C-alpha positions in Angstrom: 122.5 101.6 97.1 122.0 98.3 99.0 124.1 96.3 101.2 123.9 93.2 99.3 124.6 95.1 96.1 128.5 96.5 97.6 129.7 93.4 98.6 132.4 91.4 97.1 131.2 88.8 94.1 134.0 86.1 95.7 134.7 86.6 99.9 136.9 83.9 99.8 139.0 84.4 96.9 142.2 85.0 99.0 141.4 81.7 100.5 141.6 79.5 97.0 144.8 82.6 95.9 146.8 80.9 99.0 145.5 77.1 98.5 147.0 77.7 94.7 150.0 79.6 95.9 150.9 76.4 98.1 150.0 73.9 95.6 152.5 75.4 93.5 154.9 75.7 95.9 154.2 72.1 96.7 154.9 70.4 93.3 158.1 73.2 92.6 159.7 71.1 96.1 159.0 68.0 94.9 160.3 68.4 91.5 163.7 69.6 93.3 163.5 66.9 95.3 163.1 64.1 92.5 166.0 65.9 90.8 168.3 66.2 93.2 168.4 62.2 93.7 168.7 61.7 89.9 172.4 60.6 89.7 174.4 62.0 86.7 173.3 59.4 84.5 170.0 59.9 84.6 170.2 63.7 84.8 172.1 63.5 81.3 169.0 61.3 79.9 166.5 64.2 80.7 169.3 67.2 79.2 169.8 68.2 82.6 173.4 68.4 84.2 174.0 68.8 88.1 173.8 72.8 88.0 170.9 73.1 86.1 169.3 71.2 89.7 
């Protein structure tokens, strides 16, 4: 078996996974901050309560 046949197909897959995880965390954190800044009436319009946030 040659060296190149035993190589990983995507050597940077870990970095892609980390990037996606950070992006997902940022999106969730941003949504939480936005919802936390909304008034009770705005949350009610969206169908949420203060206990859901």
